[in-house]
C-alpha angles and dihedrals in degrees: 000000000000115000115220134158119267113269091029100076119125107239130207087217102081121182087252092056090045094050090050092050090049094107116137126195113212130172119018127205135164125217121218092268091058096255113146121229120199139168115238123201108213115195090186089060096058091273093305115167107220128193114232130190120209114194122212089262090057100252113144127214132183107230103177113071119223138280085037113101124191107219133129124208099196106142083006089267095070122188137190109020105168137077124189114213134172104295092339142082126212121196146162112247114225091214099061104005089234126136114253130195118216120184111207110272095015139091120273114263127203108255105176110072127203098001105106094150095048125098124202138204140165099026113192128183123242106238093212107030134048099255146087129231119213141170105256133195117191118200121202141133096311117099090244128040120240118248126203145140107268130206116213121197110224095209100047104018089230113160122213131168111249101178121018143146101084126093099243139011133193145159103033113192133179126216111241092255093047093237096115134039121200125198145157124244138170144171140227130306091031127086116215093256089051101051117347110160126213115223133175124209121204111223128216122223088270094048101255121141111260103168139014126201131177112225108180144334136079138153091299096055132009129213126224139193107000106212130178118222121226090264094053102260116139117235129187145163113253134176109254119166089356096304131095103247130171117268137170140203106247131181091272099040136274114000121194111228105181134033109194132134096234132080124262092201141007138240111302100243092138121040121241100025108165113206098161140023141176121262094181136337091286105036134064123183116206149161118252119198117209129166093333095316128107120206132186112238138190115215126197101207092195091068108008096243115160121204121182116219136176096031092166089077108103098219136338131220114172133347143204130200132215118171107310095337124091122193116204133190110228109213137065125332098272097044146346142227095221139032118218127185113213121195110223088201101058106001091245112161127209125182111223097180136359120185090189096054109131096004092116140003115244090250091062097049118106110214124215115255114198113232133184126196142176118255139172121325090023091285129139126241130191143219149140122260121210118194123208113272132182124139092209099058144042131192128244113275114268096020129118130213125252113251129228113199108208119208117201122221128243094061084230094048127093144220123242150197091261115129106261116195089201091058090047088047087067101032093055089055091056102267124130119220138204118197106198130211093195121192102289094049119126127239093058097081131267098287091059092042093050090050087088095057111115088003104074109139091026117058093028089057091044090052093051090050092046091052094049091046091049095055092045091050088049088057094241100116138026107264091203095059109052123150134183134208136176146153131229108335086005087057088055090053090051090056092048093050093053094062125107119351093351121188090214118092094208143340143217115218114198110198088323128173117253105163116048093187093052088047090055090050102039110027123104125274098260095064100025092113101030094101087063089076097029096049111000143271116320130252092004092066097035088137089070092047091054093041091054103040113100092211089070093049106048085129088068094054116083100150120096118262134195117204128205121186142171110228093213094051111138095179098055104016112223093237087071093060092038092056091047094055094044092051094051092047089053087061094048097256117142105249120164119197128198120179123187124206116223093024124116133184097332129013121270109161120091094226092053093050091049092049095046096051096042090048093046092049092049090047094051093045093050092050092050094041094240118155116191 
């Protein structure tokens, strides 16, 4: 076996192969016949999101003709954009954000009329009336768009607000008899995971709102995913004792169904995420998130018993149920790289689709190893360690691999055990990686998630530093060759971690925040008050915003940085990244900048993904003096 230095190995996972495998499966929905419909992000088609039908015999069929792409941009992050009806599909078109109707076998037809400035997400069908209800976001001359629940007449396409007056809406759900509509709403300055409220609206015979009642949720505990049982009982996830547990609305008020120290749900970054569903009147199948791991569960709603099943699946995102079969997307909480059908009768698993099939041989795959380490204030932080792995190479005796610390976005999101081609891109080349779930990450309960509030840019950095030092002290990585990479909020943490006498030799900042004040002024509505919790009230605590904005402390950054930025990004505008790179160069610091036309917050096109990975690899190797 050839001997070569860590970080120089030749990998079978090229950037081209990785981009080809960058397919993500999103929302899942069955039709009455048991065919599964899923959205499929395809980097090789310029980032188009297709709609695919998978029949019970496993045959696949594209049902949305190119160049149509089904993607919503409500809240900029979007979410579920497809509704499967009887012999018809409804979807939000990425191009104009309007709802379209597509009878099977025919071309899509524009449904929504006279609303060119309005975006739509989470469409649902009224079981008693010829209309759809959807989350709507109307953009206009005002600084912030107007959000409301819209009713769309199926005959005329006319759009009218049904429920309005709150800053945000999500998760509309009809009772089986069409008499009641449940939904979530919340206001600034809260994010949905901080204070989403569950409301129900009584509907008249014509469908107008006659009564509104708040059921649950406030700043002390948020509600998630209202869902009606077959018997018409309203169920929902609600934070109790710091964890999202299953609850229902009973005759005497709210009743708690489950009592477990894991999360039945995840922060609502993308609309329409389905983390649990009814199998029958007694049984719910769900996804519980616990310490970076996701497990499929079966819940008996009559006694609250929770049983975990199908533990062999690496990570779970969303699910859909038909009969006694459940299909899960294995991947992160917003999408997955594989679709697996699990029989609830005998546990049999059948892979329906796998975007990563054939990317790597098992002997080249680095598996996640959970790690815990002490950090500041005597507390504990978490992560997953990936050792270098490549069956074709070994490193010189007595040497240790360089480490790349990976910082997830959000910041109230999380990393997971899902197979990440990007992680494997580096581990097969001889790098070790630490994927950190710093204090503030979800899946560990509200107390851990809220630990970041008021401390963003401080304790997330401390946890990344503590994790890197821990692995170096354990003799698992070379403490003199530490790197850090992250995107969005993770990119911000990268820039914070490179300041002063940083232990990191270099960093890669993907569409990261550098100016907290500019973010407050310029970012989109959904996150426009998020910094009030993460940093402090603005402008009252402008001192904190300045103190924690990398753009004001370029004199403290001496380590090389490579920047990657989408030029159409509305979450972190490109001018933030450009100003940061220019300021560093003016001080003589190595600062590469790469901007990509047509890319938004996160990269979707194959050519972009290829260029980013190749450029980042070359950059890291150059900084560490590694020659392949």
